[in-house]
C-alpha positions in Angstrom: 22.9 0.9 -20.7 24.3 1.5 -17.3 21.6 1.1 -14.6 21.4 1.4 -10.8 18.8 -0.5 -8.9 18.0 1.3 -5.7 16.2 -0.5 -2.8 16.1 -0.3 1.0 17.4 -3.9 1.5 17.9 -7.2 -0.2 16.2 -9.3 2.5 13.8 -12.0 1.7 10.7 -10.6 0.0 8.7 -10.3 -3.2 10.2 -7.0 -4.3 13.7 -8.1 -3.5 13.1 -11.2 -5.6 12.0 -9.1 -8.5 15.1 -6.9 -8.3 17.2 -10.0 -8.4 15.4 -11.4 -11.5 15.6 -8.0 -13.3 19.3 -7.5 -12.5 20.1 -11.0 -13.7 18.1 -10.5 -16.9 19.5 -7.1 -17.6 23.0 -8.4 -17.2 22.4 -11.3 -19.6 21.0 -8.8 -22.1 24.3 -6.9 -22.0 23.5 -4.0 -19.7 25.7 -2.9 -16.8 23.9 -3.2 -13.5 24.8 -2.2 -10.0 22.6 -2.3 -6.8 22.4 0.3 -4.1 20.8 -0.6 -0.7 20.4 1.3 2.6 21.8 -1.6 4.6 22.7 -5.3 4.5 20.2 -7.9 5.6 20.2 -11.7 5.2 18.4 -12.7 2.0 19.2 -12.2 -1.6 22.5 -10.4 -1.3 24.6 -13.5 -1.8 22.8 -14.2 -5.1 23.9 -10.8 -6.5 27.5 -11.5 -5.5 27.3 -15.0 -7.2 26.1 -13.2 -10.4 29.2 -10.9 -10.2 27.1 -7.8 -9.6 28.3 -5.0 -7.4 26.2 -4.2 -4.3 26.7 -0.9 -2.4 25.4 -0.7 1.2 25.0 3.0 2.1 25.2 2.4 5.9 28.5 0.6 5.6 30.2 3.3 3.5 28.4 6.4 4.9 28.2 5.6 8.6 24.4 5.0 8.8 21.5 7.3 9.3 19.5 9.3 6.8 22.2 12.0 6.5 24.9 9.4 5.7 22.6 7.6 3.2 21.7 10.8 1.5 25.4 11.8 1.2 26.6 8.5 -0.1 23.7 7.9 -2.5 24.3 11.4 -4.0 28.0 10.6 -4.4 27.3 7.2 -6.0 24.7 8.5 -8.4 27.0 11.4 -9.4 30.2 9.4 -9.8 28.7 6.1 -11.0 28.0 7.3 -14.5 24.5 5.7 -14.5 22.2 6.3 -17.5 19.2 5.7 -15.2 18.3 4.9 -11.7 15.3 2.6 -10.9 14.1 2.9 -7.3 11.8 0.5 -5.4 9.3 1.1 -2.6 8.6 4.4 -0.8 11.8 4.9 1.2 14.1 4.5 -1.8 11.6 6.3 -4.2 11.5 9.3 -1.9 15.3 9.5 -1.3 16.0 9.2 -5.0 13.4 11.9 -5.8 14.9 14.2 -3.2 18.4 13.7 -4.7 17.1 14.3 -8.2 15.4 17.5 -7.2 18.2 19.0 -5.1 21.4 17.6 -6.5 22.9 16.8 -9.8 19.9 15.7 -12.0 19.7 12.1 -13.2 17.0 10.1 -15.0 14.8 8.3 -12.5 12.2 5.6 -12.7 10.1 4.8 -9.7 8.8 1.2 -9.2 5.5 1.0 -7.3 4.4 -2.4 -5.8 1.3 -1.1 -4.0 -0.6 2.2 -3.6 -3.4 3.5 -1.6 -4.6 7.0 -0.7 -2.7 8.5 2.3 -6.1 9.6 3.6 -7.3 6.0 3.6 -4.1 4.8 5.2 -4.5 7.5 7.9 -8.1 6.6 8.6 -7.2 2.9 8.8 -4.6 3.6 11.5 -1.7 2.5 9.3 1.6 4.1 10.0 2.3 4.1 6.3 0.2 7.2 5.6 3.3 9.4 5.7 5.0 7.5 3.0 1.9 7.5 0.8 1.5 11.3 1.3 5.1 12.0 0.4 5.0 9.8 -2.6 1.9 11.6 -3.9 3.6 15.0 -3.3 6.8 14.0 -5.1 5.4 11.9 -7.9 6.0 14.6 -10.5 9.8 14.2 -10.1 10.5 10.8 -11.6 10.7 10.5 -15.4 8.5 7.4 -15.4 6.6 5.3 -12.9 6.5 1.6 -13.3 3.6 -0.2 -11.6 3.7 -4.0 -11.2 0.0 -4.4 -11.9 -3.0 -2.7 -13.5 -4.6 -2.5 -10.0 -1.7 -0.6 -8.6 -1.7 1.7 -11.7 -5.4 2.4 -11.3 -4.9 3.2 -7.6 -1.9 5.4 -8.2 -3.7 7.4 -10.8 -6.1 8.4 -8.1 -3.5 9.3 -5.6 -0.5 10.7 -7.4 0.3 13.9 -9.3 -2.1 14.4 -12.2 -1.2 12.4 -15.3 2.1 10.9 -14.3 3.9 8.9 -17.0 3.0 5.4 -15.8 3.6 2.1 -17.4 2.5 -1.4 -16.2 5.2 -4.1 -16.1 4.2 -7.3 -14.6 6.5 -9.2 -12.2 8.8 -11.7 -13.8 8.6 -15.4 -13.0 11.3 -18.0 -13.6 9.7 -20.8 -15.6 11.5 -24.0 -14.8 12.1 -26.5 -17.6 9.6 -29.3 -17.4 11.1 -32.2 -15.6 10.2 -35.1 -13.5 10.2 -33.6 -10.0 8.4 -36.4 -8.4 11.4 -37.6 -6.5 11.9 -34.1 -5.0 8.2 -33.8 -4.2 8.0 -37.1 -2.5 11.2 -36.4 -0.5 10.0 -33.0 0.8 6.5 -34.3 1.7 8.0 -37.3 3.5 10.2 -34.9 5.5 7.1 -32.9 6.4 5.1 -36.1 7.2 2.6 -35.5 4.4 1.3 -38.6 2.6 0.9 -38.6 -1.2 -2.9 -39.2 -0.9 -3.3 -36.1 1.2 -4.1 -32.8 -0.6 -1.6 -30.2 0.6 -2.8 -26.5 0.3 -0.2 -23.9 1.2 -0.2 -20.2 2.2 3.3 -19.0 1.2 3.2 -15.5 2.7 4.9 -13.3 5.2 3.5 -13.3 8.7 1.8 -9.9 8.6 -1.9 -9.0 9.1 -2.6 -7.9 5.5 -2.0 -11.6 4.4 -5.1 -12.6 6.4 -3.9 -15.9 7.7 -7.0 -16.2 9.9 -9.2 -16.6 6.9 -7.0 -19.4 5.7 -7.2 -21.2 9.1 -11.0 -20.9 9.1 -11.2 -22.3 5.6 -8.9 -25.1 6.8 -11.3 -25.8 9.7 -14.3 -26.1 7.3 -12.4 -28.5 5.0 -11.3 -30.7 8.0 -14.8 -30.7 9.4 -16.2 -31.6 5.9 -14.0 -34.7 5.7 -11.3 -35.6 3.2 -7.5 -36.0 3.4 -6.4 -32.4 3.8 -3.1 -30.9 5.0 -2.0 -27.3 5.1 1.2 -25.3 5.0 2.2 -21.9 6.5 5.4 -20.0 6.6 6.8 -18.9 9.9 8.0 -15.3 10.3 10.5 -15.1 13.1 8.3 -15.2 16.2 6.4 -11.9 15.9 3.3 -11.2 18.0 1.1 -11.8 15.0 2.7 -15.1 14.3 2.1 -16.3 17.9 -1.5 -15.2 17.6 -1.9 -17.2 14.3 -0.4 -20.3 15.9 -2.8 -20.0 18.9 -5.7 -19.6 16.5 -4.7 -22.7 14.6 -4.9 -24.7 17.8 -8.1 -23.1 18.9 -9.7 -23.9 15.5 -8.6 -27.5 15.8 -6.3 -27.5 12.7 -2.9 -27.0 14.3 -2.0 -30.7 13.9 -2.8 -30.5 10.2 -0.5 -27.6 9.5 3.2 -27.9 8.3 5.1 -24.8 9.6 8.2 -23.9 7.5 10.8 -21.2 7.5 11.0 -18.9 4.5 14.2 -19.2 2.5 15.4 -17.6 -0.8 14.9 -20.8 -2.7 11.2 -21.7 -2.3 11.1 -24.0 -5.4 11.0 -27.3 -3.4 7.9 -26.0 -1.5 6.0 -25.4 -4.8 7.0 -28.9 -6.0 5.5 -30.4 -2.8 2.2 -28.4 -2.9 -1.0 -29.5 -4.6 -2.7 -26.1 -4.3 -1.6 -22.6 -3.4 -3.8 -20.3 -1.5 -3.6 -16.5 -1.3 -5.8 -14.8 1.2 -4.3 -11.3 1.1 -6.5 -8.2 1.7 -4.3 -6.1 -0.6 -1.8 -7.0 -3.4 -0.5 -5.8 -6.6 0.8 -8.7 -8.7 1.9 -11.3 -6.1 5.0 -13.3 -6.9 3.7 -16.4 -5.2 0.8 -16.9 -7.6 3.0 -16.7 -10.7 5.7 -18.8 -9.1 3.3 -21.5 -8.0 1.6 -21.7 -11.4 5.0 -21.9 -13.1 5.5 -25.1 -11.2 2.1 -26.4 -12.2 0.3 -25.6 -9.0 -3.2 -24.2 -9.4 -4.2 -21.3 -7.1 -7.2 -20.2 -5.1 -6.9 -16.5 -4.4 -8.8 -13.5 -3.1 -9.9 -11.0 -5.6 -7.1 -8.5 -5.1 -4.7 -6.7 -7.4 -4.2 -8.5 -10.7 -4.8 -12.0 -9.3 -7.8 -12.7 -11.4 -5.8 -11.7 -14.5 -3.0 -14.0 -13.4 -4.9 -17.2 -12.7 -7.5 -16.9 -15.5 -9.2 -20.2 -15.9 -6.4 -22.0 -14.1 -7.7 -21.3 -10.6 -10.5 -19.8 -8.4 -11.0 -16.2 -7.3 -12.9 -15.5 -4.1 -14.0 -12.4 -2.1 -11.6 -11.1 0.5 -12.2 -12.5 4.0 -14.8 -15.1 2.8 -13.5 -18.4 4.4 -16.6 -20.3 3.2 -15.9 -19.3 -0.5 -12.2 -20.1 0.1 -12.9 -23.6 1.3 -15.3 -24.2 -1.6 -12.7 -23.0 -4.0 -10.0 -25.3 -2.6 -12.4 -28.2 -2.6 -13.3 -27.4 -6.3 -9.7 -27.3 -7.4 -8.8 -30.5 -5.5 -11.6 -32.2 -7.5 -10.2 -30.7 -10.7 -6.7 -32.1 -9.9 -8.2 -35.6 -9.4 -10.1 -35.5 -12.7 -7.7 -33.7 -15.1 -4.6 -32.9 -13.1 -2.0 -33.2 -15.8 -3.9 -30.9 -18.2 -4.5 -28.3 -15.4 -0.8 -28.3 -14.4 0.2 -27.9 -18.0 -2.1 -25.0 -18.5 -0.8 -23.3 -15.3 2.8 -23.5 -16.5 2.0 -22.3 -20.0 -0.1 -19.4 -18.9 2.8 -18.0 -16.8 5.4 -18.8 -19.4 3.5 -16.8 -22.0 2.6 -13.8 -19.8 5.1 -13.5 -17.0 8.5 -14.9 -18.0 11.6 -13.1 -16.9 12.3 -12.3 -20.6 9.1 -10.3 -20.6 10.0 -8.4 -17.5 13.4 -7.4 -19.0 12.0 -6.6 -22.4 9.2 -4.4 -21.0 11.5 -2.7 -18.5 14.1 -1.9 -21.1 11.3 -0.4 -23.3 10.4 2.0 -20.5 14.0 2.9 -20.0 14.5 3.6 -23.7 11.5 5.9 -23.6 13.1 7.9 -20.8 16.5 8.1 -22.5 15.0 9.0 -25.8 12.0 11.2 -25.0 13.4 13.1 -22.1 16.8 14.3 -23.5 15.6 17.9 -23.4 13.9 17.7 -20.1 15.2 18.9 -16.7 16.9 15.9 -15.1 
């Protein structure tokens, strides 16, 4: 099968990580894969080149702008001989749908990572309402729609064209071979100034308001005031206004000296090896990569009840209400106690749960199943 993966950029992010894992897995399974992006951005692009995959940047070959992107994408999809195009996120989804509708037809699969009503987005003041509205209007065009969680699928069914052909394919997670990573763990923690007897809880998330860092900081304050050897980790985001606000709040709440601030890099594995607990405080998610990735390294999670997080963690973590810092602190305290009493068993169950449900092989297998549906069922359909 010859497949084009279409995405805005290959910068550092959860969706970009999934594109990289799927492309690698499809290639290993014997499929031909090429990637088409709007423009180049530091992040995962080098990994695709290292895998020997061709990446097209529309702005480089078409001169930039929406008109150039449209023209070059139309040419690539026409001349590339692709059996199918998989597009990701609203901008690529909409451009691909427009090309399929107005140009030479091709088989198209949208990939949705999140969905909310455009009316809700407009009422909340989010500038994303235009994209949500256009996706709802054009959702009849793709041959299939892949959602990365049941939560996204349920939301999309309420927002999109009636009865679109949707399938749920969970994110893929690399499950590292079990090995003694203690040396790496100790080295990273020593570099950060974190002692082995301190419990390190990390929030590995972009510096954007929907990730709700303030709830994490308030839970950290509760834990510090309650006593115990606690340290915390947050990811910096390039000096945005929101990041500066969060840093100020950390100092105001009296936990700034307890926090390790790190820069986000494509290889986040050493961070997971150094953590004791992972915390996710998001107000909205589908199937977050960080939860599966942390658990694949044996790190239990305390997460808000968003998306498919409860399905992901099962009995290997704690799920708390959104915005409830008291419940978050209690959950972290509970899991820290679990680690002390039965840490080896808990870490093993975390790894096994992800290996069985979210391995990259499952991502590839389930995606190919959807693509085969399109190629087999839709031969007689328009496009």
